KEMARNU-873490 format. One record per residue: residue in one letter; x, y, z of N, C-alpha, C in turn. Coordinates in nm, 4 decimals, decimal comma, padded with zeros to 6 digits. Layout:
{pt a {X Y Z} {X Y Z} {X Y Z}};
...
END
This chain:
{pt m {-00,4471 -02,9692 -00,4189} {-00,5725 -02,9085 -00,4495} {-00,6467 -02,9916 -00,5535}};
{pt n {-00,6564 -03,1163 -00,5213} {-00,7302 -03,2076 -00,6099} {-00,8794 -03,1898 -00,5871}};
{pt a {-00,9540 -03,1873 -00,6949} {-01,1006 -03,1793 -00,6845} {-01,1551 -03,3223 -00,6693}};
{pt p {-01,2678 -03,3351 -00,6005} {-01,3265 -03,4671 -00,5841} {-01,3729 -03,5255 -00,7181}};
{pt d {-01,4042 -03,4433 -00,8136} {-01,4499 -03,4866 -00,9444} {-01,3254 -03,5298 -01,0256}};
{pt g {-01,3229 -03,6576 -01,0659} {-01,2107 -03,7123 -01,1389} {-01,1815 -03,6452 -01,2705}};
{pt d {-01,2791 -03,5731 -01,3283} {-01,2619 -03,5041 -01,4574} {-01,2023 -03,3633 -01,4421}};
{pt a {-01,1985 -03,3144 -01,3229} {-01,1479 -03,1792 -01,2992} {-00,9959 -03,1763 -01,3061}};
{pt p {-00,9385 -03,0719 -01,3652} {-00,7908 -03,0651 -01,3698} {-00,7347 -03,0471 -01,2304}};
{pt e {-00,6142 -03,1024 -01,2116} {-00,5443 -03,0884 -01,0835} {-00,4688 -02,9555 -01,0837}};
{pt v {-00,4948 -02,8745 -00,9851} {-00,4232 -02,7466 -00,9671} {-00,3198 -02,7666 -00,8592}};
{pt s {-00,1934 -02,7506 -00,8939} {-00,0863 -02,7793 -00,7959} {-00,0547 -02,6620 -00,7050}};
{pt a {-00,0815 -02,5406 -00,7478} {-00,0541 -02,4238 -00,6629} {-00,1254 -02,3026 -00,7200}};
{pt l {-00,1542 -02,2103 -00,6326} {-00,2077 -02,0802 -00,6716} {-00,1164 -01,9755 -00,6062}};
{pt a {-00,0864 -01,8705 -00,6821} {-00,0006 -01,7668 -00,6266} {-00,0465 -01,6295 -00,6747}};
{pt i {-00,0261 -01,5302 -00,5896} {-00,0517 -01,3926 -00,6233} {00,0697 -01,3091 -00,5861}};
{pt n {00,0914 -01,2007 -00,6563} {00,1951 -01,1038 -00,6248} {00,1283 -00,9796 -00,5748}};
{pt v {00,1763 -00,9281 -00,4626} {00,1150 -00,8135 -00,3953} {00,2206 -00,7053 -00,3745}};
{pt v {00,1856 -00,5841 -00,4142} {00,2747 -00,4696 -00,3899} {00,2579 -00,4295 -00,2437}};
{pt i {00,3692 -00,4128 -00,1750} {00,3667 -00,3664 -00,0366} {00,3576 -00,2156 -00,0363}};
{pt p {00,2539 -00,1557 00,0219} {00,2457 -00,0117 00,0263} {00,3703 00,0494 00,0940}};
{pt p {00,4163 00,1659 00,0470} {00,5384 00,2245 00,1024} {00,5413 00,2329 00,2553}};
{pt q {00,4312 00,2615 00,3186} {00,4296 00,2744 00,4643} {00,4459 00,1404 00,5392}};
{pt l {00,4329 00,0304 00,4659} {00,4498 -00,1025 00,5276} {00,5832 -00,1707 00,4892}};
{pt r {00,6589 -00,1098 00,4016} {00,7855 -00,1687 00,3570} {00,8863 -00,1702 00,4696}};
{pt w {00,9814 -00,2589 00,4600} {01,0870 -00,2678 00,5579} {01,2166 -00,3047 00,4836}};
{pt r {01,3275 -00,2973 00,5581} {01,4574 -00,3288 00,4999} {01,5189 -00,4454 00,5709}};
{pt d {01,5974 -00,5215 00,4958} {01,6660 -00,6370 00,5515} {01,7955 -00,6560 00,4759}};
{pt f {01,8867 -00,7331 00,5335} {02,0172 -00,7540 00,4739} {02,0323 -00,8975 00,4266}};
{pt r {02,1015 -00,9146 00,3137} {02,1340 -01,0476 00,2611} {02,2656 -01,0352 00,1865}};
{pt r {02,3561 -01,1240 00,2173} {02,4891 -01,1260 00,1538} {02,5591 -00,9895 00,1560}};
{pt g {02,5460 -00,9227 00,2707} {02,6118 -00,7947 00,2900} {02,5452 -00,6783 00,2165}};
{pt e {02,4268 -00,6987 00,1596} {02,3578 -00,5962 00,0855} {02,2231 -00,5680 00,1500}};
{pt e {02,1886 -00,4359 00,1582} {02,0599 -00,4012 00,2181} {01,9524 -00,3942 00,1084}};
{pt f {01,8364 -00,4544 00,1376} {01,7246 -00,4555 00,0436} {01,6060 -00,3837 00,1067}};
{pt e {01,5274 -00,3161 00,0245} {01,3961 -00,2678 00,0656} {01,2957 -00,3646 00,0078}};
{pt l {01,2126 -00,4245 00,0924} {01,1156 -00,5222 00,0503} {00,9923 -00,4528 -00,0033}};
{pt q {00,9552 -00,4835 -00,1290} {00,8518 -00,4107 -00,2000} {00,7342 -00,4976 -00,2474}};
{pt t {00,7526 -00,6245 -00,2544} {00,6443 -00,7137 -00,3021} {00,6398 -00,8400 -00,2163}};
{pt l {00,5202 -00,9009 -00,2163} {00,5000 -01,0297 -00,1516} {00,4506 -01,1285 -00,2541}};
{pt t {00,5013 -01,2499 -00,2494} {00,4447 -01,3605 -00,3259} {00,3710 -01,4477 -00,2275}};
{pt v {00,2411 -01,4620 -00,2479} {00,1559 -01,5350 -00,1590} {00,1135 -01,6613 -00,2311}};
{pt r {00,1418 -01,7792 -00,1722} {00,1072 -01,9064 -00,2342} {00,0052 -01,9809 -00,1485}};
{pt l {-00,0973 -02,0318 -00,2163} {-00,1929 -02,1209 -00,1510} {-00,1416 -02,2627 -00,1709}};
{pt l {-00,1093 -02,3303 -00,0644} {-00,0498 -02,4616 -00,0692} {-00,1608 -02,5694 -00,0792}};
{pt p {-00,1211 -02,6928 -00,1205} {-00,2199 -02,7991 -00,1353} {-00,3056 -02,8259 -00,0078}};
{pt d {-00,2492 -02,8019 00,1097} {-00,3248 -02,8249 00,2319} {-00,4102 -02,7035 00,2695}};
{pt l {-00,4176 -02,6035 00,1787} {-00,4956 -02,4789 00,1900} {-00,4346 -02,3794 00,2913}};
{pt s {-00,3144 -02,4049 00,3381} {-00,2428 -02,3042 00,4170} {-00,1755 -02,2083 00,3192}};
{pt v {-00,1229 -02,0985 00,3717} {-00,0657 -01,9947 00,2890} {00,0813 -01,9770 00,3245}};
{pt a {00,1661 -01,9617 00,2241} {00,3075 -01,9319 00,2440} {00,3375 -01,7959 00,1772}};
{pt v {00,4204 -01,7145 00,2420} {00,4497 -01,5827 00,1939} {00,5998 -01,5606 00,1909}};
{pt k {00,6498 -01,5059 00,0821} {00,7886 -01,4617 00,0694} {00,7894 -01,3174 00,0243}};
{pt a {00,8858 -01,2410 00,0712} {00,8984 -01,1003 00,0368} {01,0167 -01,0849 -00,0597}};
{pt y {01,0057 -00,9917 -00,1516} {01,1126 -00,9617 -00,2454} {01,1299 -00,8113 -00,2553}};
{pt g {01,2530 -00,7699 -00,2918} {01,2741 -00,6259 -00,3031} {01,3936 -00,5932 -00,3862}};
{pt r {01,4346 -00,4711 -00,3760} {01,5490 -00,4185 -00,4523} {01,6569 -00,3725 -00,3582}};
{pt p {01,7824 -00,3822 -00,4041} {01,8925 -00,3306 -00,3230} {01,8767 -00,1798 -00,2993}};
{pt v {01,8953 -00,1329 -00,1790} {01,8848 00,0088 -00,1466} {01,9868 00,0887 -00,2245}};
{pt a {02,1024 00,0297 -00,2493} {02,2111 00,1027 -00,3211} {02,1839 00,1140 -00,4697}};
{pt g {02,0775 00,0480 -00,5182} {02,0445 00,0558 -00,6602} {02,0899 -00,0709 -00,7328}};
{pt g {02,0561 -00,0750 -00,8594} {02,0925 -00,1897 -00,9413} {01,9848 -00,2970 -00,9305}};
{pt r {02,0025 -00,4008 -01,0067} {01,9039 -00,5073 -01,0106} {01,9102 -00,5995 -00,8881}};
{pt g {02,0328 -00,6340 -00,8520} {02,0458 -00,7230 -00,7361} {01,9974 -00,8628 -00,7693}};
{pt a {02,0142 -00,9520 -00,6759} {01,9696 -01,0897 -00,6948} {01,8248 -01,1050 -00,6576}};
{pt y {01,7600 -01,2060 -00,7153} {01,6249 -01,2392 -00,6809} {01,6285 -01,3267 -00,5581}};
{pt v {01,6208 -01,2640 -00,4421} {01,6386 -01,3331 -00,3148} {01,5113 -01,3138 -00,2299}};
{pt s {01,4638 -01,4234 -00,1732} {01,3435 -01,4120 -00,0909} {01,3788 -01,3831 00,0540}};
{pt f {01,2887 -01,3169 00,1226} {01,2983 -01,2864 00,2639} {01,1703 -01,3326 00,3341}};
{pt a {01,1806 -01,3638 00,4576} {01,0621 -01,3963 00,5359} {00,9828 -01,2684 00,5611}};
{pt m {00,8530 -01,2829 00,5641} {00,7685 -01,1680 00,5965} {00,7587 -01,1579 00,7494}};
{pt p {00,7859 -01,0420 00,8049} {00,7722 -01,0261 00,9502} {00,6293 -01,0532 00,9945}};
{pt d {00,6099 -01,1037 01,1121} {00,4758 -01,1304 01,1643} {00,4235 -01,0026 01,2259}};
{pt r {00,3697 -00,9165 01,1383} {00,3092 -00,7877 01,1804} {00,1647 -00,7864 01,1397}};
{pt p {00,0763 -00,7378 01,2291} {-00,0664 -00,7362 01,1977} {-00,1026 -00,6650 01,0658}};
{pt q {-00,0321 -00,5584 01,0351} {-00,0613 -00,4829 00,9125} {-00,0283 -00,5660 00,7900}};
{pt l {00,0792 -00,6434 00,7927} {00,1179 -00,7259 00,6808} {00,0218 -00,8453 00,6671}};
{pt r {-00,0182 -00,9008 00,7807} {-00,1174 -01,0112 00,7758} {-00,2481 -00,9613 00,7132}};
{pt a {-00,2886 -00,8407 00,7514} {-00,4116 -00,7822 00,6964} {-00,3970 -00,7596 00,5458}};
{pt l {-00,2781 -00,7150 00,5023} {-00,2504 -00,6952 00,3602} {-00,2679 -00,8271 00,2830}};
{pt v {-00,2077 -00,9318 00,3367} {-00,2160 -01,0658 00,2719} {-00,3635 -01,1104 00,2627}};
{pt d {-00,4367 -01,0943 00,3726} {-00,5782 -01,1355 00,3719} {-00,6590 -01,0554 00,2698}};
{pt a {-00,6369 -00,9224 00,2682} {-00,7109 -00,8382 00,1739} {-00,6749 -00,8709 00,0301}};
{pt a {-00,5451 -00,8978 00,0063} {-00,5013 -00,9323 -00,1319} {-00,5592 -01,0656 -00,1739}};
{pt a {-00,5681 -01,1643 -00,0845} {-00,6251 -01,2933 -00,1196} {-00,7735 -01,2798 -00,1544}};
{pt n {-00,8441 -01,1974 -00,0770} {-00,9866 -01,1741 -00,1103} {-01,0034 -01,1033 -00,2392}};
{pt r {-00,9171 -01,0038 -00,2665} {-00,9230 -00,9329 -00,3939} {-00,8947 -01,0260 -00,5112}};
{pt a {-00,7928 -01,1129 -00,4965} {-00,7611 -01,2074 -00,5997} {-00,8781 -01,3010 -00,6277}};
{pt a {-00,9457 -01,3463 -00,5217} {-01,0618 -01,4346 -00,5387} {-01,1709 -01,3643 -00,6188}};
{pt d {-01,1925 -01,2366 -00,5869} {-01,2946 -01,1569 -00,6609} {-01,2554 -01,1459 -00,8099}};
{pt l {-01,1280 -01,1230 -00,8355} {-01,0812 -01,1102 -00,9735} {-01,0982 -01,2404 -01,0478}};
{pt w {-01,0634 -01,3534 -00,9849} {-01,0791 -01,4836 -01,0490} {-01,2258 -01,5145 -01,0803}};
{pt r {-01,3144 -01,4809 -00,9833} {-01,4562 -01,5058 -01,0052} {-01,5080 -01,4273 -01,1245}};
{pt g {-01,4528 -01,3096 -01,1486} {-01,5003 -01,2253 -01,2568} {-01,4250 -01,2439 -01,3887}};
{pt n {-01,3354 -01,3416 -01,3964} {-01,2556 -01,3561 -01,5195} {-01,3470 -01,3868 -01,6383}};
{pt t {-01,3006 -01,3446 -01,7544} {-01,3772 -01,3645 -01,8767} {-01,3185 -01,4714 -01,9668}};
{pt g {-01,2224 -01,5457 -01,9139} {-01,1631 -01,6556 -01,9902} {-01,0600 -01,6068 -02,0894}};
{pt l {-01,0095 -01,6967 -02,1652} {-00,9100 -01,6649 -02,2686} {-00,9747 -01,5802 -02,3757}};
{pt g {-00,8958 -01,4839 -02,4236} {-00,9453 -01,3885 -02,5262} {-00,9714 -01,4555 -02,6520}};
END
């Protein structure tokens, strides 16, 4: 994400964290443990494509490991990522800088 202007800082990545609404959450298994996926980390890559990983908590309780899962290719989740990216852009545009 290099800017054409040589004086502009180089931004290596942009990321947002998105809460998955309860009706869109799913469960998956890792290392013999069942997780409910509750958040998405969405990264804008240098080529302007987007990468998404899902994170959650063990269904049995406890902290569990910080393990990423692939996001299923579902239209509702794709729409959530798109809406979250647009919301993040709006928030960045309105930022008031460092306090």
